[in-house]
N, C-alpha and C positions, 0 to 999 in steps of 0.2 A: 217317530222320525224327528230328528232335530239336526242342528247345525254340526254336530259332532259325528254324525253317521258318515261312513265312507261310501265311495262309489255313487255319489248323488248326481253325477253328470249324465248318466245313461237313463234308459227307460225304467219305470217302476213296474213291478208286478202287483196287480190290484185285483181284489175280489169285489165285484159289484153286487150290492144288495139293494133292497127296496128303500130308496131315500138316503142311502149312505154307502160308502165304500170303505174297504179295509186295505191298507197298504201292506202287502206281504213281503215285498222286497223294495227297499228305498230307491228312489230315483226322482228325477225332476219332471218327468212327463210320461204320458201314455200316447199311443198311436191311435188316431181316429180310424175306425174300421171302414169308413166310407171314403174319406179324402186322402188318408195316409199321412196327414199332417201331425206334427207333434203338438200335444195339448198339455201345457203345464198343469201340474196337479192343482195349483191354487186357482186355476181358471176352469177346471173340469166341473161341468154342470149337467151334462147329458150323457146317459148311458142306458144300456138295456141289461137288466139283471138276469133275465132268462137266457139271453145269448152271450152274456159276459163280453159285451162290446162297448167301447167308448166312442163318443162322437164329439167333434170339434165345436159344434154349435147346433142351434135349432134347425137350420137348413139340412144338415147332414142327418140328424135324427129323424126328421120328417121324410127325407128321401129314403132312408132305410125302412121306415114304417110303411111307406107306399110300396116299396119293392116286396115286402113281406105280404102285403095285402093282395097284390096281383099274383103272387106265387101260390097262394092258398086256394 
């Protein structure tokens, strides 16, 4: 992904791995699975590779983890 890619204003399609992610379709952001907020790719630090979910920050990641623990 670089400055010459087209359609960078919308959401990116991302595959989340353990410790890294791969951009499948260029975009500027992903949507947080908990809050619904847009998370710019350059600020993306929290995700769940198993569930393929992005989180806006540590609070959202913790909230999702707690929800998964109570559901089990």
